[in-house]
N, C-alpha and C positions, 0 to 999 in steps of 0.2 A: 152593766158595762163589763166586758170581759177583761181579765187581767192577763196581759202579755207576760209580765214578769212577777213572780212571787218568791220572796225571800223570807223564810220562816225560821226564826230563832237560830240563825247561822253563827257558829263559832268557827273561825278559820284563820290560817296564817301560813307561815313558811317554815319548813324543817323543824317543826316542834315549837316554834315561837308563835304564840297566839296574838293576832292583831285585832280581829273582830270578835266581839263577844255578844251572843244572843241578839244579833241584828235581824230586824224584821222590817220589810217594806214591800209595797206592791206598786206596780206601774200599770195603769189601764192602757188598753189599746188606744193609739192615736194621741197619747198624752205626753207630758214632759215633766221631768223632775230636775231641780237644781240640787246637787249634792254638795253641801257646804261644810266648812270646818277648818280649823287651823291646820298647818302643815303637820304631817305625821299622825293624823288621827284615824287613818284607815280608808280614806276616800278611794285612792288608787287600788288598794287591796280589795275593796268591795267590787270594783269593776273587774279586776283580775279574777276574783272568785266566780263571777258570772261567766267568765270566759274559760274557767277550768284551769287556771294557772296557779291556784293555791291548794292547800290541803284543808278540806272541810272536816273538822272534828265532830261537829254536831249540827243538826238542822237540815234544812231542805231548800234547794233552789229549783224552781220549775219555770219553764218558758213555753208559752202558747200551749199549755196543757201537758207538756212533757217534762217528766222528772229528769234533771240533768246529772244526777249522781254519777252515772257510769258513762256519760257522753264525753268523748275526747274533744279537745279544743277545735280541731278542724271540722268535726261534725256539728258543733254549735254554730259555727259560721254557716254551714250548709243549712241549718235549721232556720237561719234568718237573723243572727246576731252580728251586727257590724261593729267593729271596734277601732277607734282612733286613739292609739296609745299616746301617752305624754311625750315619749321620745320620738314620735312620728314613725320611725322604723321603716322608712321607704328604702328601696334598693338603690344604693348609691351608684352601682355599676350598670344599672339599667336606665334606659331613657324614660321620659315621662310616659310615652305611649306604651312602652313595655311594662312599666309599673302597673298601668291600668289593665293591660291585657292579661297579665298573670292572675289577676283577681276577678276577672269578669265572669259573671254568671248570667244566664238568660233573664231578661226582664226589662223594665222601662228605663233603667239607668244604664246608658251606654257611654263610651268614651266621648262621643260627639256631644252628648248632653253635659258631660263634665266640662268640656271646653266652652260650652255656652254659659255654664254657671261660673266658670273661672277663666275668663279670656286670657289672662297671663299664661296659663298652661298651654293654651292653643298655640301661642307664639313660641313656646319653649318645648313643644312636644318631642323634638329630636334631641334635646339636651339631656345629659345624664343627671341622675338625682343629686350628685355632689356638685353640680353646676348651678343649682337653684338657690335663690335667696331663702331665708327662713320662712317668709310668708308664702312663697311658692311651694316650699316643701310641705307646709301645713295644708295648703290647698290640695296638694297631691295626696296627702294622707287621708283627707276627707273624701276626695274623689275615689281613691282606691277602695275605701269602705263602701261607698255608694254603688260602685259597679258590681259589687257582690249581690246587689239588690236585696238588702236586708229588710226585715220587718221592724227591727229595733236598732237604734244607733247609740253606742256608748262613746262619749267624748270626754277624754281626760285632759283638762286644761288646754283646749284648742287655741286659746289666745295668748298663751305664755310666750313672753319674749318678743311679741309683735309690736310694731309701731301702731300708735292710735288709729291712723288712717286705714291700716290693714285690718285691725280689730273691727272697725266699722264695716269693712267689706265682708269680713267673715261672718259677722252677726247677720248682715243682710242676706248672705248666702244660706245660712242655716234657716232663716225665716222662709226663704224661697223653697228650700228642701222640704220643710214641714208642710207648707201649703201645697206643694206639688205631689207629695207622696203620703202625707198623713202618717209619717213614721212616729213610733214611740221613741222618746229620747231621754237619756240621762246625761246631764251636763255637769261635770266637775269643773269648777272655775274658782280661781283664787280671788278674783274681784267679785264680791258678792252682789254688788249693784247690777252688774251686767247679767249675771245668772238669774237674778230675781226678776229682771225685766223680760227675760226671754222665756223662762219656764212658767208652768201653771202652778205646780206644787214644789215644795222644798222639804228637804230632810237635812238635819244638822247632826253631824257626828262629833263626838268628843271621846277620846281614849277608847276608840273602837266600839262605841255604843251609840245608839240613836238617842239623842237628848231632846229632839223636837221634830215634829212633822206637821205640815199643814199647808195652807195656801200662801203663795208668794206675796200676795197683796197684804197679808197681815204683817209680814216682816218689813215690807217696803214702807208701810205706814208707821212702823215703830222701830226706827234706827237704833234707839238705845237698847231695845230688847235684842236686836240682831247683834249689836256690838258685844253684849254680855254673853250671847250664845257662842259666837265664834272667837271671842277673846281678843280681837284686834280691832279697836275702834277706828283706826286710820283707814282700814280697808273698806269700811262702810261709808266713810265720808269722802273717799277719794273721787 
């Protein structure tokens, strides 16, 4: 099975502050990983490193056979890495349609397909980004990543701050995306139970290092082990 993403012994951070230390993981094509851990252990930094937004002190990141060491962020998107940041970062002064248009690259995912996936956006296509609810903004952030027609999708806490009914809709949408496009995905999610039900494999970070990696089913079957790994029992049993 080909590896879309290979991270080998990466040490990285910001402005001389090391956040990740000797992190290694791989993501096969058409697969998915739940990236778990307490707040501040490096999950967001790992996604930012894949996107070229941190300083790599050591190690190697490769995507679809290409070494990303000297590849700028915009070229990584062109290579097929879609990124949904934790802050969403939609353009508040642009309409829904315009937000999608500026990110569109040729391929199967078009704005019409996004509207089919997220009907609320179809109804709000002429509204500006700052006129959307939190759930609608998250839908737009995912849709904007999709219309770039990526090979891999990085999702940083896509359910954060959303009402339970909207979370259910987002999970269903991500399942539909995976079935329709067979994308490789990395999902960072605060609620471990949701992430473990969605992904095939899991990686747990602690203090910037990988402390566990394996099949999601193993952690779902052993909540005490998961609680010990992520250090917050209530998140496992919520």
